[in-house]
PyMOL Python script that loads the backbone (N, CA, C, O; Angstrom):
from pymol import cmd

cmd.read_pdbstr("""\
ATOM      1  N   UNK A   1      -0.182  -9.617  30.189  1.00  0.00           N
ATOM      2  CA  UNK A   1       1.125  -9.826  29.587  1.00  0.00           C
ATOM      3  C   UNK A   1       1.482 -11.299  29.677  1.00  0.00           C
ATOM      4  O   UNK A   1       0.967 -12.018  30.533  1.00  0.00           O
ATOM      5  N   UNK A   2       2.348 -11.740  28.809  1.00  0.00           N
ATOM      6  CA  UNK A   2       2.730 -13.149  28.734  1.00  0.00           C
ATOM      7  C   UNK A   2       3.586 -13.558  29.928  1.00  0.00           C
ATOM      8  O   UNK A   2       4.317 -12.749  30.498  1.00  0.00           O
ATOM      9  N   UNK A   3       3.477 -14.825  30.287  1.00  0.00           N
ATOM     10  CA  UNK A   3       4.248 -15.367  31.404  1.00  0.00           C
ATOM     11  C   UNK A   3       5.508 -16.084  30.937  1.00  0.00           C
ATOM     12  O   UNK A   3       6.413 -16.331  31.734  1.00  0.00           O
ATOM     13  N   UNK A   4       5.572 -16.412  29.672  1.00  0.00           N
ATOM     14  CA  UNK A   4       6.694 -17.180  29.127  1.00  0.00           C
ATOM     15  C   UNK A   4       7.558 -16.245  28.287  1.00  0.00           C
ATOM     16  O   UNK A   4       7.053 -15.393  27.556  1.00  0.00           O
ATOM     17  N   UNK A   5       8.876 -16.425  28.409  1.00  0.00           N
ATOM     18  CA  UNK A   5       9.812 -15.535  27.715  1.00  0.00           C
ATOM     19  C   UNK A   5       9.593 -15.521  26.207  1.00  0.00           C
ATOM     20  O   UNK A   5       9.617 -14.462  25.580  1.00  0.00           O
ATOM     21  N   UNK A   6       9.379 -16.694  25.631  1.00  0.00           N
ATOM     22  CA  UNK A   6       9.177 -16.787  24.181  1.00  0.00           C
ATOM     23  C   UNK A   6       7.926 -16.021  23.764  1.00  0.00           C
ATOM     24  O   UNK A   6       7.896 -15.395  22.705  1.00  0.00           O
ATOM     25  N   UNK A   7       6.904 -16.076  24.596  1.00  0.00           N
ATOM     26  CA  UNK A   7       5.676 -15.342  24.286  1.00  0.00           C
ATOM     27  C   UNK A   7       5.881 -13.838  24.392  1.00  0.00           C
ATOM     28  O   UNK A   7       5.297 -13.070  23.628  1.00  0.00           O
ATOM     29  N   UNK A   8       6.709 -13.424  25.335  1.00  0.00           N
ATOM     30  CA  UNK A   8       7.024 -12.002  25.463  1.00  0.00           C
ATOM     31  C   UNK A   8       7.740 -11.500  24.217  1.00  0.00           C
ATOM     32  O   UNK A   8       7.440 -10.421  23.707  1.00  0.00           O
ATOM     33  N   UNK A   9       8.687 -12.292  23.737  1.00  0.00           N
ATOM     34  CA  UNK A   9       9.428 -11.919  22.529  1.00  0.00           C
ATOM     35  C   UNK A   9       8.486 -11.875  21.324  1.00  0.00           C
ATOM     36  O   UNK A   9       8.553 -10.957  20.507  1.00  0.00           O
ATOM     37  N   UNK A  10       7.623 -12.861  21.226  1.00  0.00           N
ATOM     38  CA  UNK A  10       6.657 -12.902  20.134  1.00  0.00           C
ATOM     39  C   UNK A  10       5.757 -11.666  20.161  1.00  0.00           C
ATOM     40  O   UNK A  10       5.444 -11.089  19.120  1.00  0.00           O
ATOM     41  N   UNK A  11       5.350 -11.273  21.356  1.00  0.00           N
ATOM     42  CA  UNK A  11       4.514 -10.086  21.518  1.00  0.00           C
ATOM     43  C   UNK A  11       5.244  -8.839  21.027  1.00  0.00           C
ATOM     44  O   UNK A  11       4.673  -8.018  20.310  1.00  0.00           O
ATOM     45  N   UNK A  12       6.519  -8.703  21.422  1.00  0.00           N
ATOM     46  CA  UNK A  12       7.317  -7.549  20.981  1.00  0.00           C
ATOM     47  C   UNK A  12       7.460  -7.536  19.457  1.00  0.00           C
ATOM     48  O   UNK A  12       7.335  -6.487  18.826  1.00  0.00           O
ATOM     49  N   UNK A  13       7.719  -8.697  18.877  1.00  0.00           N
ATOM     50  CA  UNK A  13       7.888  -8.775  17.427  1.00  0.00           C
ATOM     51  C   UNK A  13       6.594  -8.412  16.706  1.00  0.00           C
ATOM     52  O   UNK A  13       6.617  -7.718  15.690  1.00  0.00           O
ATOM     53  N   UNK A  14       5.469  -8.882  17.233  1.00  0.00           N
ATOM     54  CA  UNK A  14       4.179  -8.563  16.621  1.00  0.00           C
ATOM     55  C   UNK A  14       3.883  -7.073  16.692  1.00  0.00           C
ATOM     56  O   UNK A  14       3.366  -6.494  15.737  1.00  0.00           O
ATOM     57  N   UNK A  15       4.207  -6.454  17.818  1.00  0.00           N
ATOM     58  CA  UNK A  15       3.991  -5.015  17.968  1.00  0.00           C
ATOM     59  C   UNK A  15       4.810  -4.242  16.933  1.00  0.00           C
ATOM     60  O   UNK A  15       4.312  -3.301  16.314  1.00  0.00           O
ATOM     61  N   UNK A  16       6.057  -4.641  16.753  1.00  0.00           N
ATOM     62  CA  UNK A  16       6.943  -3.979  15.794  1.00  0.00           C
ATOM     63  C   UNK A  16       6.420  -4.155  14.365  1.00  0.00           C
ATOM     64  O   UNK A  16       6.393  -3.204  13.583  1.00  0.00           O
ATOM     65  N   UNK A  17       6.006  -5.382  14.034  1.00  0.00           N
ATOM     66  CA  UNK A  17       5.495  -5.658  12.691  1.00  0.00           C
ATOM     67  C   UNK A  17       4.213  -4.880  12.425  1.00  0.00           C
ATOM     68  O   UNK A  17       4.020  -4.353  11.329  1.00  0.00           O
ATOM     69  N   UNK A  18       3.342  -4.805  13.419  1.00  0.00           N
ATOM     70  CA  UNK A  18       2.086  -4.069  13.255  1.00  0.00           C
ATOM     71  C   UNK A  18       2.339  -2.586  13.024  1.00  0.00           C
ATOM     72  O   UNK A  18       1.655  -1.948  12.224  1.00  0.00           O
ATOM     73  N   UNK A  19       3.317  -2.047  13.722  1.00  0.00           N
ATOM     74  CA  UNK A  19       3.657  -0.640  13.556  1.00  0.00           C
ATOM     75  C   UNK A  19       4.186  -0.368  12.144  1.00  0.00           C
ATOM     76  O   UNK A  19       3.814   0.623  11.516  1.00  0.00           O
ATOM     77  N   UNK A  20       5.049  -1.249  11.654  1.00  0.00           N
ATOM     78  CA  UNK A  20       5.578  -1.103  10.298  1.00  0.00           C
ATOM     79  C   UNK A  20       4.465  -1.202   9.262  1.00  0.00           C
ATOM     80  O   UNK A  20       4.385  -0.385   8.345  1.00  0.00           O
ATOM     81  N   UNK A  21       3.609  -2.208   9.415  1.00  0.00           N
ATOM     82  CA  UNK A  21       2.527  -2.417   8.462  1.00  0.00           C
ATOM     83  C   UNK A  21       1.601  -1.210   8.424  1.00  0.00           C
ATOM     84  O   UNK A  21       1.172  -0.780   7.353  1.00  0.00           O
ATOM     85  N   UNK A  22       1.301  -0.672   9.586  1.00  0.00           N
ATOM     86  CA  UNK A  22       0.417   0.495   9.649  1.00  0.00           C
ATOM     87  C   UNK A  22       1.028   1.678   8.902  1.00  0.00           C
ATOM     88  O   UNK A  22       0.326   2.382   8.176  1.00  0.00           O
ATOM     89  N   UNK A  23       2.320   1.899   9.076  1.00  0.00           N
ATOM     90  CA  UNK A  23       2.990   2.988   8.375  1.00  0.00           C
ATOM     91  C   UNK A  23       2.989   2.801   6.871  1.00  0.00           C
ATOM     92  O   UNK A  23       2.762   3.750   6.121  1.00  0.00           O
ATOM     93  N   UNK A  24       3.245   1.568   6.427  1.00  0.00           N
ATOM     94  CA  UNK A  24       3.254   1.286   4.992  1.00  0.00           C
ATOM     95  C   UNK A  24       1.869   1.494   4.389  1.00  0.00           C
ATOM     96  O   UNK A  24       1.732   2.080   3.316  1.00  0.00           O
ATOM     97  N   UNK A  25       0.846   1.011   5.087  1.00  0.00           N
ATOM     98  CA  UNK A  25      -0.510   1.150   4.569  1.00  0.00           C
ATOM     99  C   UNK A  25      -0.932   2.615   4.512  1.00  0.00           C
ATOM    100  O   UNK A  25      -1.638   3.028   3.592  1.00  0.00           O
ATOM    101  N   UNK A  26      -0.499   3.393   5.495  1.00  0.00           N
ATOM    102  CA  UNK A  26      -0.809   4.822   5.501  1.00  0.00           C
ATOM    103  C   UNK A  26      -0.153   5.514   4.315  1.00  0.00           C
ATOM    104  O   UNK A  26      -0.775   6.345   3.654  1.00  0.00           O
ATOM    105  N   UNK A  27       1.100   5.171   4.048  1.00  0.00           N
ATOM    106  CA  UNK A  27       1.785   5.797   2.913  1.00  0.00           C
ATOM    107  C   UNK A  27       1.124   5.402   1.597  1.00  0.00           C
ATOM    108  O   UNK A  27       1.034   6.220   0.681  1.00  0.00           O
ATOM    109  N   UNK A  28       0.661   4.157   1.493  1.00  0.00           N
ATOM    110  CA  UNK A  28      -0.033   3.718   0.284  1.00  0.00           C
ATOM    111  C   UNK A  28      -1.345   4.479   0.120  1.00  0.00           C
ATOM    112  O   UNK A  28      -1.683   4.914  -0.981  1.00  0.00           O
ATOM    113  N   UNK A  29      -2.077   4.638   1.208  1.00  0.00           N
ATOM    114  CA  UNK A  29      -3.352   5.353   1.156  1.00  0.00           C
ATOM    115  C   UNK A  29      -3.146   6.807   0.746  1.00  0.00           C
ATOM    116  O   UNK A  29      -3.911   7.345  -0.054  1.00  0.00           O
ATOM    117  N   UNK A  30      -2.113   7.443   1.294  1.00  0.00           N
ATOM    118  CA  UNK A  30      -1.822   8.833   0.937  1.00  0.00           C
ATOM    119  C   UNK A  30      -1.427   8.952  -0.530  1.00  0.00           C
ATOM    120  O   UNK A  30      -1.822   9.900  -1.209  1.00  0.00           O
ATOM    121  N   UNK A  31      -0.649   7.990  -1.017  1.00  0.00           N
ATOM    122  CA  UNK A  31      -0.236   8.009  -2.422  1.00  0.00           C
ATOM    123  C   UNK A  31      -1.445   7.825  -3.336  1.00  0.00           C
ATOM    124  O   UNK A  31      -1.527   8.448  -4.394  1.00  0.00           O
ATOM    125  N   UNK A  32      -2.381   6.972  -2.929  1.00  0.00           N
ATOM    126  CA  UNK A  32      -3.593   6.776  -3.723  1.00  0.00           C
ATOM    127  C   UNK A  32      -4.421   8.061  -3.794  1.00  0.00           C
ATOM    128  O   UNK A  32      -4.942   8.412  -4.852  1.00  0.00           O
ATOM    129  N   UNK A  33      -4.536   8.750  -2.674  1.00  0.00           N
ATOM    130  CA  UNK A  33      -5.272  10.020  -2.664  1.00  0.00           C
ATOM    131  C   UNK A  33      -4.610  11.028  -3.596  1.00  0.00           C
ATOM    132  O   UNK A  33      -5.282  11.731  -4.351  1.00  0.00           O
ATOM    133  N   UNK A  34      -3.285  11.089  -3.533  1.00  0.00           N
ATOM    134  CA  UNK A  34      -2.537  12.019  -4.377  1.00  0.00           C
ATOM    135  C   UNK A  34      -2.732  11.678  -5.852  1.00  0.00           C
ATOM    136  O   UNK A  34      -2.904  12.568  -6.685  1.00  0.00           O
ATOM    137  N   UNK A  35      -2.704  10.395  -6.164  1.00  0.00           N
ATOM    138  CA  UNK A  35      -2.870   9.947  -7.542  1.00  0.00           C
ATOM    139  C   UNK A  35      -4.267  10.265  -8.051  1.00  0.00           C
ATOM    140  O   UNK A  35      -4.436  10.718  -9.183  1.00  0.00           O
ATOM    141  N   UNK A  36      -5.259  10.027  -7.218  1.00  0.00           N
ATOM    142  CA  UNK A  36      -6.638  10.285  -7.637  1.00  0.00           C
ATOM    143  C   UNK A  36      -6.857  11.767  -7.914  1.00  0.00           C
ATOM    144  O   UNK A  36      -7.601  12.131  -8.824  1.00  0.00           O
ATOM    145  N   UNK A  37      -6.212  12.613  -7.132  1.00  0.00           N
ATOM    146  CA  UNK A  37      -6.374  14.054  -7.310  1.00  0.00           C
ATOM    147  C   UNK A  37      -5.626  14.555  -8.546  1.00  0.00           C
ATOM    148  O   UNK A  37      -6.165  15.350  -9.316  1.00  0.00           O
ATOM    149  N   UNK A  38      -4.388  14.097  -8.740  1.00  0.00           N
ATOM    150  CA  UNK A  38      -3.570  14.643  -9.819  1.00  0.00           C
ATOM    151  C   UNK A  38      -3.710  13.871 -11.125  1.00  0.00           C
ATOM    152  O   UNK A  38      -3.665  14.461 -12.204  1.00  0.00           O
ATOM    153  N   UNK A  39      -3.880  12.543 -11.032  1.00  0.00           N
ATOM    154  CA  UNK A  39      -3.982  11.661 -12.202  1.00  0.00           C
ATOM    155  C   UNK A  39      -2.746  11.761 -13.092  1.00  0.00           C
ATOM    156  O   UNK A  39      -2.831  11.617 -14.311  1.00  0.00           O
ATOM    157  N   UNK A  40      -1.612  12.006 -12.471  1.00  0.00           N
ATOM    158  CA  UNK A  40      -0.348  12.104 -13.186  1.00  0.00           C
ATOM    159  C   UNK A  40       0.246  10.709 -13.364  1.00  0.00           C
ATOM    160  O   UNK A  40       0.104   9.856 -12.487  1.00  0.00           O
ATOM    161  N   UNK A  41       0.902  10.478 -14.482  1.00  0.00           N
ATOM    162  CA  UNK A  41       1.473   9.163 -14.773  1.00  0.00           C
ATOM    163  C   UNK A  41       2.566   8.795 -13.771  1.00  0.00           C
ATOM    164  O   UNK A  41       2.727   7.623 -13.431  1.00  0.00           O
ATOM    165  N   UNK A  42       3.315   9.788 -13.300  1.00  0.00           N
ATOM    166  CA  UNK A  42       4.377   9.532 -12.327  1.00  0.00           C
ATOM    167  C   UNK A  42       3.799   9.032 -11.003  1.00  0.00           C
ATOM    168  O   UNK A  42       4.365   8.145 -10.364  1.00  0.00           O
ATOM    169  N   UNK A  43       2.673   9.608 -10.603  1.00  0.00           N
ATOM    170  CA  UNK A  43       2.020   9.172  -9.368  1.00  0.00           C
ATOM    171  C   UNK A  43       1.503   7.744  -9.504  1.00  0.00           C
ATOM    172  O   UNK A  43       1.566   6.963  -8.555  1.00  0.00           O
ATOM    173  N   UNK A  44       0.997   7.409 -10.673  1.00  0.00           N
ATOM    174  CA  UNK A  44       0.505   6.050 -10.914  1.00  0.00           C
ATOM    175  C   UNK A  44       1.653   5.057 -10.802  1.00  0.00           C
ATOM    176  O   UNK A  44       1.487   3.978 -10.234  1.00  0.00           O
ATOM    177  N   UNK A  45       2.809   5.410 -11.337  1.00  0.00           N
ATOM    178  CA  UNK A  45       3.972   4.526 -11.245  1.00  0.00           C
ATOM    179  C   UNK A  45       4.394   4.325  -9.793  1.00  0.00           C
ATOM    180  O   UNK A  45       4.828   3.235  -9.420  1.00  0.00           O
ATOM    181  N   UNK A  46       4.272   5.362  -8.974  1.00  0.00           N
ATOM    182  CA  UNK A  46       4.621   5.231  -7.556  1.00  0.00           C
ATOM    183  C   UNK A  46       3.637   4.317  -6.833  1.00  0.00           C
ATOM    184  O   UNK A  46       4.029   3.558  -5.947  1.00  0.00           O
ATOM    185  N   UNK A  47       2.360   4.389  -7.210  1.00  0.00           N
ATOM    186  CA  UNK A  47       1.371   3.483  -6.621  1.00  0.00           C
ATOM    187  C   UNK A  47       1.714   2.044  -7.000  1.00  0.00           C
ATOM    188  O   UNK A  47       1.665   1.149  -6.156  1.00  0.00           O
ATOM    189  N   UNK A  48       2.062   1.821  -8.268  1.00  0.00           N
ATOM    190  CA  UNK A  48       2.453   0.485  -8.727  1.00  0.00           C
ATOM    191  C   UNK A  48       3.611  -0.041  -7.890  1.00  0.00           C
ATOM    192  O   UNK A  48       3.573  -1.169  -7.398  1.00  0.00           O
ATOM    193  N   UNK A  49       4.629   0.779  -7.735  1.00  0.00           N
ATOM    194  CA  UNK A  49       5.829   0.371  -7.014  1.00  0.00           C
ATOM    195  C   UNK A  49       5.517   0.046  -5.558  1.00  0.00           C
ATOM    196  O   UNK A  49       5.934  -0.991  -5.042  1.00  0.00           O
ATOM    197  N   UNK A  50       4.792   0.927  -4.909  1.00  0.00           N
ATOM    198  CA  UNK A  50       4.483   0.741  -3.489  1.00  0.00           C
ATOM    199  C   UNK A  50       3.589  -0.477  -3.274  1.00  0.00           C
ATOM    200  O   UNK A  50       3.809  -1.247  -2.340  1.00  0.00           O
ATOM    201  N   UNK A  51       2.586  -0.657  -4.125  1.00  0.00           N
ATOM    202  CA  UNK A  51       1.682  -1.805  -3.992  1.00  0.00           C
ATOM    203  C   UNK A  51       2.444  -3.112  -4.189  1.00  0.00           C
ATOM    204  O   UNK A  51       2.222  -4.080  -3.461  1.00  0.00           O
ATOM    205  N   UNK A  52       3.344  -3.142  -5.175  1.00  0.00           N
ATOM    206  CA  UNK A  52       4.131  -4.353  -5.415  1.00  0.00           C
ATOM    207  C   UNK A  52       5.047  -4.671  -4.242  1.00  0.00           C
ATOM    208  O   UNK A  52       5.188  -5.832  -3.857  1.00  0.00           O
ATOM    209  N   UNK A  53       5.667  -3.647  -3.677  1.00  0.00           N
ATOM    210  CA  UNK A  53       6.555  -3.865  -2.530  1.00  0.00           C
ATOM    211  C   UNK A  53       5.787  -4.416  -1.335  1.00  0.00           C
ATOM    212  O   UNK A  53       6.251  -5.343  -0.671  1.00  0.00           O
ATOM    213  N   UNK A  54       4.622  -3.853  -1.062  1.00  0.00           N
ATOM    214  CA  UNK A  54       3.837  -4.314   0.078  1.00  0.00           C
ATOM    215  C   UNK A  54       3.314  -5.729  -0.140  1.00  0.00           C
ATOM    216  O   UNK A  54       3.270  -6.525   0.799  1.00  0.00           O
ATOM    217  N   UNK A  55       2.919  -6.049  -1.365  1.00  0.00           N
ATOM    218  CA  UNK A  55       2.429  -7.399  -1.656  1.00  0.00           C
ATOM    219  C   UNK A  55       3.558  -8.418  -1.573  1.00  0.00           C
ATOM    220  O   UNK A  55       3.354  -9.547  -1.127  1.00  0.00           O
ATOM    221  N   UNK A  56       4.745  -8.014  -2.002  1.00  0.00           N
ATOM    222  CA  UNK A  56       5.895  -8.924  -1.969  1.00  0.00           C
ATOM    223  C   UNK A  56       6.229  -9.324  -0.537  1.00  0.00           C
ATOM    224  O   UNK A  56       6.620 -10.463  -0.282  1.00  0.00           O
ATOM    225  N   UNK A  57       6.076  -8.390   0.395  1.00  0.00           N
ATOM    226  CA  UNK A  57       6.394  -8.653   1.798  1.00  0.00           C
ATOM    227  C   UNK A  57       5.176  -9.060   2.617  1.00  0.00           C
ATOM    228  O   UNK A  57       5.227  -9.075   3.846  1.00  0.00           O
ATOM    229  N   UNK A  58       4.073  -9.393   1.932  1.00  0.00           N
ATOM    230  CA  UNK A  58       2.826  -9.835   2.572  1.00  0.00           C
ATOM    231  C   UNK A  58       2.248  -8.802   3.537  1.00  0.00           C
ATOM    232  O   UNK A  58       1.595  -9.170   4.513  1.00  0.00           O
ATOM    233  N   UNK A  59       2.476  -7.534   3.281  1.00  0.00           N
ATOM    234  CA  UNK A  59       1.846  -6.481   4.086  1.00  0.00           C
ATOM    235  C   UNK A  59       0.403  -6.288   3.630  1.00  0.00           C
ATOM    236  O   UNK A  59      -0.473  -5.978   4.437  1.00  0.00           O
ATOM    237  N   UNK A  60       0.157  -6.477   2.315  1.00  0.00           N
ATOM    238  CA  UNK A  60      -1.196  -6.522   1.769  1.00  0.00           C
ATOM    239  C   UNK A  60      -1.256  -7.747   0.867  1.00  0.00           C
ATOM    240  O   UNK A  60      -0.219  -8.268   0.456  1.00  0.00           O
ATOM    241  N   UNK A  61      -2.460  -8.209   0.556  1.00  0.00           N
ATOM    242  CA  UNK A  61      -2.578  -9.395  -0.289  1.00  0.00           C
ATOM    243  C   UNK A  61      -2.252  -9.032  -1.740  1.00  0.00           C
ATOM    244  O   UNK A  61      -2.351  -7.873  -2.142  1.00  0.00           O
ATOM    245  N   UNK A  62      -1.867 -10.033  -2.502  1.00  0.00           N
ATOM    246  CA  UNK A  62      -1.519  -9.788  -3.906  1.00  0.00           C
ATOM    247  C   UNK A  62      -2.730  -9.314  -4.692  1.00  0.00           C
ATOM    248  O   UNK A  62      -2.608  -8.490  -5.598  1.00  0.00           O
ATOM    249  N   UNK A  63      -3.901  -9.838  -4.340  1.00  0.00           N
ATOM    250  CA  UNK A  63      -5.108  -9.430  -5.043  1.00  0.00           C
ATOM    251  C   UNK A  63      -5.432  -7.964  -4.767  1.00  0.00           C
ATOM    252  O   UNK A  63      -5.865  -7.240  -5.664  1.00  0.00           O
ATOM    253  N   UNK A  64      -5.224  -7.531  -3.533  1.00  0.00           N
ATOM    254  CA  UNK A  64      -5.475  -6.125  -3.197  1.00  0.00           C
ATOM    255  C   UNK A  64      -4.515  -5.227  -3.966  1.00  0.00           C
ATOM    256  O   UNK A  64      -4.907  -4.160  -4.439  1.00  0.00           O
ATOM    257  N   UNK A  65      -3.270  -5.649  -4.093  1.00  0.00           N
ATOM    258  CA  UNK A  65      -2.294  -4.867  -4.851  1.00  0.00           C
ATOM    259  C   UNK A  65      -2.737  -4.737  -6.303  1.00  0.00           C
ATOM    260  O   UNK A  65      -2.653  -3.658  -6.889  1.00  0.00           O
ATOM    261  N   UNK A  66      -3.206  -5.834  -6.877  1.00  0.00           N
ATOM    262  CA  UNK A  66      -3.684  -5.798  -8.269  1.00  0.00           C
ATOM    263  C   UNK A  66      -4.875  -4.857  -8.415  1.00  0.00           C
ATOM    264  O   UNK A  66      -4.961  -4.094  -9.377  1.00  0.00           O
ATOM    265  N   UNK A  67      -5.785  -4.920  -7.458  1.00  0.00           N
ATOM    266  CA  UNK A  67      -6.973  -4.064  -7.485  1.00  0.00           C
ATOM    267  C   UNK A  67      -6.607  -2.592  -7.415  1.00  0.00           C
ATOM    268  O   UNK A  67      -7.143  -1.774  -8.163  1.00  0.00           O
ATOM    269  N   UNK A  68      -5.687  -2.255  -6.510  1.00  0.00           N
ATOM    270  CA  UNK A  68      -5.269  -0.862  -6.353  1.00  0.00           C
ATOM    271  C   UNK A  68      -4.563  -0.353  -7.605  1.00  0.00           C
ATOM    272  O   UNK A  68      -4.784   0.780  -8.033  1.00  0.00           O
ATOM    273  N   UNK A  69      -3.717  -1.193  -8.189  1.00  0.00           N
ATOM    274  CA  UNK A  69      -3.012  -0.798  -9.410  1.00  0.00           C
ATOM    275  C   UNK A  69      -3.998  -0.577 -10.552  1.00  0.00           C
ATOM    276  O   UNK A  69      -3.841   0.346 -11.352  1.00  0.00           O
ATOM    277  N   UNK A  70      -5.010  -1.428 -10.619  1.00  0.00           N
ATOM    278  CA  UNK A  70      -6.021  -1.293 -11.661  1.00  0.00           C
ATOM    279  C   UNK A  70      -6.799   0.012 -11.502  1.00  0.00           C
ATOM    280  O   UNK A  70      -7.060   0.710 -12.482  1.00  0.00           O
ATOM    281  N   UNK A  71      -7.162   0.332 -10.274  1.00  0.00           N
ATOM    282  CA  UNK A  71      -7.882   1.583 -10.024  1.00  0.00           C
ATOM    283  C   UNK A  71      -7.043   2.792 -10.401  1.00  0.00           C
ATOM    284  O   UNK A  71      -7.534   3.731 -11.027  1.00  0.00           O
ATOM    285  N   UNK A  72      -5.783   2.761 -10.015  1.00  0.00           N
ATOM    286  CA  UNK A  72      -4.897   3.888 -10.328  1.00  0.00           C
ATOM    287  C   UNK A  72      -4.774   4.058 -11.838  1.00  0.00           C
ATOM    288  O   UNK A  72      -4.764   5.181 -12.343  1.00  0.00           O
ATOM    289  N   UNK A  73      -4.679   2.945 -12.554  1.00  0.00           N
ATOM    290  CA  UNK A  73      -4.580   3.013 -14.014  1.00  0.00           C
ATOM    291  C   UNK A  73      -5.860   3.581 -14.617  1.00  0.00           C
ATOM    292  O   UNK A  73      -5.813   4.376 -15.556  1.00  0.00           O
ATOM    293  N   UNK A  74      -7.005   3.168 -14.074  1.00  0.00           N
ATOM    294  CA  UNK A  74      -8.278   3.697 -14.578  1.00  0.00           C
ATOM    295  C   UNK A  74      -8.388   5.197 -14.360  1.00  0.00           C
ATOM    296  O   UNK A  74      -8.860   5.923 -15.235  1.00  0.00           O
ATOM    297  N   UNK A  75      -7.950   5.666 -13.188  1.00  0.00           N
ATOM    298  CA  UNK A  75      -7.986   7.108 -12.919  1.00  0.00           C
ATOM    299  C   UNK A  75      -7.129   7.851 -13.928  1.00  0.00           C
ATOM    300  O   UNK A  75      -7.529   8.889 -14.454  1.00  0.00           O
ATOM    301  N   UNK A  76      -5.952   7.316 -14.191  1.00  0.00           N
ATOM    302  CA  UNK A  76      -5.032   7.954 -15.125  1.00  0.00           C
ATOM    303  C   UNK A  76      -5.602   7.940 -16.540  1.00  0.00           C
ATOM    304  O   UNK A  76      -5.537   8.942 -17.253  1.00  0.00           O
ATOM    305  N   UNK A  77      -6.164   6.796 -16.942  1.00  0.00           N
ATOM    306  CA  UNK A  77      -6.720   6.672 -18.290  1.00  0.00           C
ATOM    307  C   UNK A  77      -7.936   7.567 -18.483  1.00  0.00           C
ATOM    308  O   UNK A  77      -8.129   8.128 -19.562  1.00  0.00           O
ATOM    309  N   UNK A  78      -8.752   7.705 -17.454  1.00  0.00           N
ATOM    310  CA  UNK A  78      -9.928   8.566 -17.585  1.00  0.00           C
ATOM    311  C   UNK A  78      -9.507  10.028 -17.720  1.00  0.00           C
ATOM    312  O   UNK A  78     -10.175  10.811 -18.396  1.00  0.00           O
ATOM    313  N   UNK A  79      -8.407  10.389 -17.082  1.00  0.00           N
ATOM    314  CA  UNK A  79      -7.916  11.765 -17.183  1.00  0.00           C
ATOM    315  C   UNK A  79      -7.391  12.049 -18.585  1.00  0.00           C
ATOM    316  O   UNK A  79      -7.627  13.125 -19.134  1.00  0.00           O
ATOM    317  N   UNK A  80      -6.679  11.081 -19.165  1.00  0.00           N
ATOM    318  CA  UNK A  80      -6.142  11.294 -20.509  1.00  0.00           C
ATOM    319  C   UNK A  80      -7.260  11.269 -21.545  1.00  0.00           C
ATOM    320  O   UNK A  80      -7.193  11.997 -22.536  1.00  0.00           O
ATOM    321  N   UNK A  81      -8.290  10.443 -21.336  1.00  0.00           N
ATOM    322  CA  UNK A  81      -9.408  10.385 -22.269  1.00  0.00           C
ATOM    323  C   UNK A  81     -10.222  11.674 -22.213  1.00  0.00           C
ATOM    324  O   UNK A  81     -10.724  12.140 -23.235  1.00  0.00           O
ATOM    325  N   UNK A  82     -10.349  12.239 -21.039  1.00  0.00           N
ATOM    326  CA  UNK A  82     -11.119  13.476 -20.881  1.00  0.00           C
ATOM    327  C   UNK A  82     -10.395  14.669 -21.503  1.00  0.00           C
ATOM    328  O   UNK A  82     -11.033  15.626 -21.942  1.00  0.00           O
ATOM    329  N   UNK A  83      -9.072  14.611 -21.537  1.00  0.00           N
ATOM    330  CA  UNK A  83      -8.314  15.742 -22.069  1.00  0.00           C
ATOM    331  C   UNK A  83      -8.239  15.736 -23.590  1.00  0.00           C
ATOM    332  O   UNK A  83      -7.788  16.712 -24.189  1.00  0.00           O
ATOM    333  N   UNK A  84      -8.672  14.660 -24.218  1.00  0.00           N
ATOM    334  CA  UNK A  84      -8.612  14.574 -25.692  1.00  0.00           C
ATOM    335  C   UNK A  84      -9.692  15.344 -26.359  1.00  0.00           C
ATOM    336  O   UNK A  84      -9.768  15.364 -27.587  1.00  0.00           O
TER     337      UNK A  84
END
""", "prot")
cmd.dss("prot")
cmd.show_as("cartoon", "prot")
cmd.util.cbc("prot")
cmd.orient("prot")
C-alpha cells in the first residue's frame, strides 16, 4: 500500500475507475452477443450508442468503437440480405 496520502487517494480513484470501466465493457460485450444472435436493427443502434459513449469517455479507443460498430452493421446487413 502507498505511504503518501496523495498516492492512497490516487489508488482509490484508480480502483473506482477500473470497476466502472469493467462494468461498461461487460455491458458492451453482452450487447454485442445479443446483436449477433438477433441481428435486429434496434440492437445495432444500441451497440452504436454504447460504443460511442464509451469512446467519448476514453473507456475504449475510438478505433475500437468504429470496429465494433462496423461489425454490428455487417451482422445486421447479412441478416437482411439473407432474408431477401
